[in-house]
N, C-alpha and C positions, 0 to 999 in steps of 0.2 A: 571520352570524348567529353562531353560533354558533361557529365557531372564533377569533373575535377577537380571542383575545390572542394565540396563533401567530400571525397577521397579522405587528398591531403586533410582534412580537418578532419579525419571523423573519430579518430583516440579521443581529441575538442569534445565535439559534440556528445559523446557518449557519455565521460563526465559531466557537464552541467545538464543530460540530459537525466543519468544518477543522482545528480543535486535535487534538480528541480521538483523531479519526480516524488523523494521521500523528503519533500522540505514535509505537505501535509501528516507521512506516515509520523514523521521524527517530529514533530509540533503537536502534533495533536496524542503522541504512544506519550511526552513529557508532562501535556495537562492529566491523562489519567493514571499516568506514577504520582503525581503533583497533590492532584483532587484523588485517592484510590477509593476511599468512601466514597464518595458522588458514584464512581465508576462506576461501583457493583450494582445501587441502585442503579443506577441506568443501567444495568443489564439487568439486573430485575426486569425496570419494568416494560422490556424488551425483550422479556421469558424468554434469556436463555438460561441454556445450559446450565446449572452450578454456576451461579454471577460469580463466584468471587471468585473461581479457579477459571471461567470467564476475562473475566477479566485482570489477571495475570497475564493470559496468555495472549490478550490487546495488549499490555505495554510491553514484554518481549516482544508479539511480532511488528508493533509500528514502533518502538522506542528502540530493542534491538538491534534486530534485523533490522530494520532502519537505516541506527549507523552502520554495521555491516554494509548492506549495500552502497551510501556513499559513500566508502573508504577502499568500496573492489572487492567482498573479504566473501570468496564462497557463494559467489555471485548469480552464479547460473540456479545451482539449486537455491540458494534462497529467495529467486527474483520468484525458482517454480512456484517452495513456502509459502511465498506475500501474496502469491495467484491466487490460490485456493486457498486463504484467508480472507481477502479482500472481494471473492464470490461469501462465502460465508457471511463478511458479514452483513454485505448486500441480499443477503436472506432471510439473517435473524435482527436486523437489526431494522431495515427500510422496509419491510410487508407492505408493500404499496396496494397491493393484491384485496386485500380488507380495511382498509380504508375510503373515505371519499373528502369529496372534494377539497379541500384545499390540502388536508393535510397528505392526499392520496399528492395531488401535484407534488408538490414538494419531497414527497414519500421517491416518487418516481423517477426524478430526478437525480434522485442521490442515490438510488440505487443503478443509474444508466452511469452514472460514474463511475461505478465505482467496475463497473464490467468493459469503461474503457481504460479505468488504471490495472485493469488482469491485463488487456490487448499489451498495453505497453510492458508490461513487468513483464509476458511474455515475454517480446520482442526483446527485455532486455536479459532471457534468459538463453534464449538462441545466439542474440549476437555474442555475449557475454560482457566487460567490464572496461575492455578497452587497456593502454597502454597505462594509462594516468591509472592507476585500481593496486591494491594487493595483489592481487590473481595473475596481472601483466599479461594480458591476455586476452 
């Protein structure tokens, strides 16, 4: 009874959550695509395996999968896949345990931000996209 307001608006809240969660991925996926050579250079600097392939994977995961999740297309499996990608990005891109000083602190924040985003993606995997989606469940 106490949570009736949330229950009545569940699908709207899930839609808003999907949009807010994907803003980061879509924005940075687009910037990775439009600045692809810079993305490859960044992948090289982080020690990512096969930097060009890693850059392509990043664009697909962030931009294409991000847009798919906004519209609620194959939400559950794509949210799980993006959670796994986000863990990989945290480990490869934010290895704070090898750093010191301000750089270590900055990368630790980004690492744990990725871990938090994984939590939201796993929750989306369990809840589904809601009725305002292509999936409609």
